[in-house]
N, C-alpha and C positions, 0 to 999 in steps of 0.2 A: 814347704810350699813352693809353688812355681815362682812366685815373686819373693824376693829376699825380704824377710820379715824381722830381722834383728835390727839393732840400732846403728845407723850409719855414723853417728857422731861419737860412738864409743869405740874403744880399741878392741882388738880381737880378745885380749885377756879380760877386759872389762865386761864384754858381752858374755863370755863363758862364766865368769864369776857371778854375774847377775842371774843367769839361768840356773846355775848351781844352787843359789839361794832360794829361787822359786821352787826347785825340786826338793828342798829341805836337806841337802847334803851338809854334813858337818864341815868345818874348816879343813880338817885333815882329809876327809873323803874328797872334798872339792879340789884340794891341791894335787892329790894323787891322780884323780880322774882327768883333770885338765892337763897335767903333764903328759899322761898317756895319750890323750887325744891330740894334743899339739904335735907330738911326734908322729902319731899314726897318720894324721892328715897333712903332714908337711907344712905346718904353720908356726913352727918354733921361731923362725926368723921374722914372723909377722905379728908377734905378741903385742907390740906397742903401736901397730899401724891401725888407723881408724878403719872400721869395717867398710865404710863408704868408698875407701880408696882401693879396695881389693878388686881383682879381676873377677869375671863371672864364675870361673871354676873355683877360685879361692873362696868366694862367698858361699857357694854351694857346699864346699867342704866344711866351712865354718858352721853352716846351718846344720849339717849332718852331725857334726861334733856336738853341737848344742842339744840336738834332739836325742842323742844317745848318751848324754852325761849320766843319767840315772839308770842306764842299762835296762831299757824297757823290754817287756816280752813281746810287744806289738808295735810296729812302726808303720805309719801311714805316710806315703810320699805322693805328692801331686805334681806330676810332670817335672821331676826334680832336675833334669838335665837340659831343659830348654835353654837355648842361647849359650850352651857350653860347647867348647871345641871337642873334636873326636878324642884327642888324647886324654883330656880331663874327664870326658864321659866314660871312657874305658876304665880309668883309674877309679872313678866313683863307683862303677858297678863291681869292681873287684872288692871294694870295701863293703858293699852290700852283701856279697857272697860270704865275706868273713863274718859279718853279723849273722847271716842265716846259718852258717856252720856252727856258730856259738849258741844257737837256739832261738834267735829272734825271728818271729813271723813278720814278714814284710809284705804290705799291700801297696802296689805301685800303679798309678794311672799314667799312661803314656800314649802319644800318638806316633811314636817312632816304632816301626815294625821290627827293626833290628834289635831294639831293646825288649820288645814284647817276646821275641824269640828266645831271649835269655832266661825267661821266667820258667818256673817249674809247672805252673798252671796258668791258664789264660781264659778270661771271659771277655767276649766282645759285646759291648752294650750300644744300643741305639734307641734314643727317645724313651729311655727308662726300661727298655725291654732287653733281656739277655738273648742274643742271637746265636751264640756259640759258647761252649764251655768244655775245655779239655786241655791237655798239654799242647803246646805249639806243634810238636811232632805229630800228635794224633790228629789235630785239626787239618794239617797239611795232607796227611795220608787219607783222611776220610772225605776230603773234598771231591765231590763227584763230577764237578765241572772239568772240562778238558782245556789244556793250556798249550798254545802254539806260539812259536816265534817265526815271524815272516821276514824275509829279506827280499829286496827288490827296489824298483824305482817308484817314486810317488807314494811313499808310505803314508804321508799325511792324507792324501786323497783316498787311499785304501782304507785307512782308519775311519774316515768320514762315511765311506760307502758301507762299511760293515756295522758301525755303531747303532744305527736305527733298527736293525733286524732283531726280531724277538729271540732268535737263537743265540745272539751274541750278548753276553753279559757285560763285557767291557773291552775296550782297546786302549793301548797305551804305547806311545813310541818311547823306546829306550835306545838311545844312540842311533845306530843304523839298522835297528830291528823294530818290528811292531809286535807287541805282545797281545795276543788275542785269547780271551777267556770265553769258552762256549758252554752253553747250557747243558746240563746232564742228560736231557731227553734225547739228544742226538745219538742215534744208534751207530752211525759211522761218521764221527766228527771230522776226521781227516779228509775223507772223500767229499763231504759236504763243503768243506772249506776250499778244497782244490777246484770243485765245480764252480764255486762263487768267484774264485780268483785264478783262472787258468794261467799256467806259466809262471806262477809265483813260487819261489822256494820257501818251503815251510818245514819246521821241525817240532815234533811234540816234546814238551819238557815237563818236568815235575812242578807241581804248584808250589808257590812260596806263600809266606804268611800274608803278604799284601794281596795276593789272589783270594785267600780265604776271607780277608776283611771286605774286599770289594764284592765278593759273591754273597756275603751274609748281611750286607747293609745297603741302604739306599735303593737305587734303581736295580742294582745287581740282585738284591734280595727279592724284589718284586718279579724280576725276570726268572729267577731260579724257582720261585713259587709257582709261576705260570707254567713252567716247563716240567 
């Protein structure tokens, strides 16, 4: 789960032994699996440490170890890497792919687009409705909206100028550029944008997964439907 749900006042080893008993593992099975998982998730030197004293990344590794003690065919993860630093997040996902290669089906909910892009298949949900469903690569290729990067002065003002227009799905400043997502109905999107912002340097770029999410949810979904 997103929130650490094991026992803070038990040690790493005690938590794993307790969960192993819940899953009905024999003493021998429990010893073997716990030893394997402690080594796999780099927790061997934390066996006697109380879970509440672990870092965020260590807690999530312990939680994953506990969830996979009985080698389940299906694993459900709810935003498992929130509040985890990039290095631990990358390591966590490497372990997920190990599980996937071993035959475990994994269903992950996440609001990080870089994580969603790692998945084999992706469904975007909003208000209980499925807005998109395909592989991340397919969703990016199939997006009919046009994406441009703008460079110039007063990017904040340019963004505010474009945002209310029905042809503009979204604007977002990224460093020294303004990323603009235009509705698919525009026959000549580059010419239209140049006409709106004469003298501004712009470059058409490939959509990313965040563009897909913005275009298929919220205001972006409404504008895409209108156009």
